[in-house]
C-alpha positions in Angstrom: 187.5 111.8 129.2 190.9 113.0 131.0 190.1 112.6 135.3 192.5 113.8 138.1 191.7 111.6 140.7 191.6 113.4 143.5 191.2 111.3 146.3 190.5 107.3 147.2 188.3 105.8 148.4 188.2 102.5 148.6 189.7 100.0 145.9 187.8 101.2 142.0 186.0 104.1 144.1 187.4 107.6 143.2 187.1 111.4 144.3 188.4 112.6 140.7 188.0 116.2 138.7 187.6 117.3 135.1 186.8 120.0 132.7 183.4 120.4 131.5 184.4 120.5 128.2 186.3 116.5 128.6 183.0 115.7 131.2 180.4 116.3 127.7 182.7 115.4 125.1 182.7 111.4 124.6 178.8 111.9 124.7 178.5 108.4 123.0 180.1 107.4 126.1 178.6 108.4 128.9 175.2 106.6 129.4 171.9 106.7 132.3 171.8 104.0 134.3 169.2 101.4 133.5 167.6 101.8 136.6 167.8 105.2 136.1 164.6 107.4 136.1 164.7 109.3 132.3 166.0 113.0 132.7 162.9 115.5 133.0 163.6 117.6 130.1 162.0 120.3 131.6 163.7 120.4 134.7 166.7 120.2 132.9 166.6 123.5 131.2 165.4 124.8 134.4 168.6 124.7 135.1 170.3 125.9 132.5 168.4 128.6 132.6 170.4 129.5 135.8 172.8 128.6 135.2 173.3 130.6 132.0 172.1 133.6 134.2 174.2 132.8 137.7 176.9 131.7 135.9 177.8 130.5 139.3 180.8 128.2 139.7 179.9 125.2 139.2 180.7 123.2 142.5 178.3 119.9 141.7 179.1 116.2 142.2 178.2 113.9 139.8 178.5 110.2 140.5 179.1 107.6 137.6 180.2 103.9 137.2 182.8 103.3 135.3 182.8 99.9 132.7 186.7 98.5 131.6 185.3 96.2 129.1 182.3 98.9 127.2 184.5 101.6 128.1 180.9 103.0 129.0 180.3 105.6 131.7 177.0 105.3 133.7 175.2 108.2 135.4 173.7 107.3 138.7 172.8 110.0 140.2 173.3 113.9 138.7 171.7 113.0 135.2 169.1 116.3 135.2 172.8 118.3 135.9 174.3 116.8 132.8 171.4 116.5 130.5 171.3 120.8 131.5 175.0 121.4 131.3 174.9 120.0 127.6 171.8 122.7 126.8 173.9 125.4 128.8 177.5 125.0 126.3 174.9 125.1 123.3 174.4 128.5 124.0 177.8 130.7 122.6 177.5 132.8 125.3 178.2 130.6 127.8 180.5 128.4 126.0 184.0 130.0 127.0 183.0 130.1 130.1 181.5 127.0 130.8 184.4 125.3 129.3 187.4 127.1 131.4 185.0 125.2 134.6 185.9 121.4 136.3 183.2 119.6 137.9 183.9 116.9 140.8 183.2 113.6 140.3 182.7 110.3 142.3 183.2 107.4 139.9 182.8 103.4 141.2 185.2 100.7 138.5 183.6 97.5 137.7 180.8 97.6 140.6 178.6 94.4 140.7 174.9 95.5 140.3 174.3 94.6 143.9 176.6 97.2 144.5 175.1 99.6 142.3 171.5 99.4 143.1 172.8 99.5 147.2 175.2 102.7 146.3 171.8 104.3 144.7 169.7 103.9 147.6 172.1 105.5 149.5 172.5 108.6 147.7 168.8 109.0 146.6 167.3 108.5 150.4 166.2 111.7 151.0 165.4 112.1 147.5 162.3 110.0 146.7 162.8 107.7 143.7 159.4 106.5 141.4 159.2 103.3 143.4 158.2 102.3 139.4 162.8 102.5 138.9 163.4 100.3 142.4 161.7 97.1 141.5 162.8 94.7 138.7 160.3 95.4 136.2 159.8 95.0 132.7 160.3 96.7 129.7 156.6 97.0 128.7 155.6 98.2 132.0 157.9 101.1 132.4 157.4 102.2 128.5 153.9 102.2 128.8 154.1 103.9 132.2 157.1 107.1 130.6 155.3 107.5 127.2 151.7 108.1 129.7 153.9 110.5 131.8 155.3 112.3 128.7 152.1 112.7 127.3 150.3 114.6 130.0 153.5 116.5 130.6 153.3 117.9 127.0 149.9 118.3 127.2 149.7 120.2 130.3 153.4 121.6 131.1 152.0 124.5 132.3 150.6 121.6 135.6 153.9 120.5 136.3 156.8 121.2 138.2 160.3 120.5 139.1 159.2 120.7 143.0 159.4 118.3 145.0 155.3 119.1 146.4 154.2 121.7 144.1 151.2 123.3 145.3 147.4 122.3 144.4 146.6 121.8 140.7 150.3 121.1 140.1 151.9 117.7 140.6 156.2 116.6 140.4 156.8 114.3 137.3 157.9 111.9 139.6 155.1 111.3 141.6 152.5 111.4 138.2 154.8 108.1 137.5 153.8 106.6 141.0 150.2 107.3 140.2 150.7 105.4 137.1 152.4 102.4 138.2 150.0 102.2 140.8 147.0 102.2 138.0 149.2 100.5 135.5 149.5 97.2 139.0 145.9 97.8 139.1 144.0 97.7 135.6 146.6 95.0 134.1 145.1 92.1 135.6 141.8 93.0 134.5 141.6 95.0 131.5 140.4 93.8 128.7 142.5 91.5 126.2 141.2 93.5 123.7 142.5 96.7 124.7 146.1 97.5 125.2 147.0 98.7 128.9 147.6 102.3 127.7 144.9 102.6 126.1 143.0 101.2 129.3 144.8 103.5 131.3 144.8 106.6 129.3 140.5 106.3 128.9 140.8 106.1 133.1 142.8 109.4 133.2 140.6 111.0 130.6 137.8 110.3 132.8 138.5 110.9 135.9 139.6 114.3 134.4 136.6 115.2 132.9 134.8 114.3 136.2 137.1 116.3 138.8 135.8 119.2 136.0 132.5 118.6 137.4 132.8 118.1 139.8 135.6 120.5 141.3 137.0 120.5 145.0 136.0 122.9 147.6 138.2 125.5 149.0 140.4 125.9 145.4 141.0 129.3 144.5 140.3 131.2 141.8 143.1 131.4 140.4 144.4 127.7 140.4 141.0 126.9 138.5 141.0 129.1 135.7 144.1 127.9 135.0 142.8 124.4 134.9 139.8 125.9 132.8 142.5 127.5 130.2 144.7 124.1 130.4 141.7 121.9 130.3 143.8 119.3 133.2 141.6 119.9 136.8 143.3 116.1 137.4 145.7 117.8 140.5 143.2 119.3 142.4 143.4 115.9 143.9 145.9 114.8 145.6 147.5 111.1 145.1 146.6 109.4 148.2 143.1 110.4 146.2 143.8 109.7 142.7 145.4 106.1 143.1 142.2 105.0 144.9 139.6 106.7 142.8 141.5 106.3 138.9 
């Protein structure tokens, strides 16, 4: 990646700029940080649509680390915007325009794991990150939770919103991961050894969804109820706290 250094914050900590073409060219050398949440592709596509329609200046700021030994950049913050740019540049009518745009990048070169975690916390201080990604969790747990989250998001896509606090009947993907995280810890030690934990959680979610369908909460608008009837998803008619306690 061809980066022009604009400012040096400290040793190995820089503000730079590069063309979007350069940013997207070495895709095999740019990876999501291992403790970062995986990108919500629906959110990425939503950002991409906004880019395509408005064609505003790309005045974003992405945060990367760079390891000189592996020559790999890791995205610490901005993974959704990074993927959105990948989607947008694939559109022929946007490619020429985007190639001429530049983007600002903050880079830390060869930081320690502790430095990255502290940096990550500072960046995301105002944007809650699922607890799953803030702890040293096992690969098995992350894979289980991400698999279930993906299943529900694909099956009930109209109920998942990118906004931080969606209206009743909807949920943010990251908050659903928080629910699954709580349920995983709740049932991991008690579920049958003959049944894997993902099957246990899947059955719990299906059972509670059916229970809510048969016991609709009060004060649900006819419009939201009709949407739930059409999709078959009733789980998010209750708040996150209720779901964590009652599933």
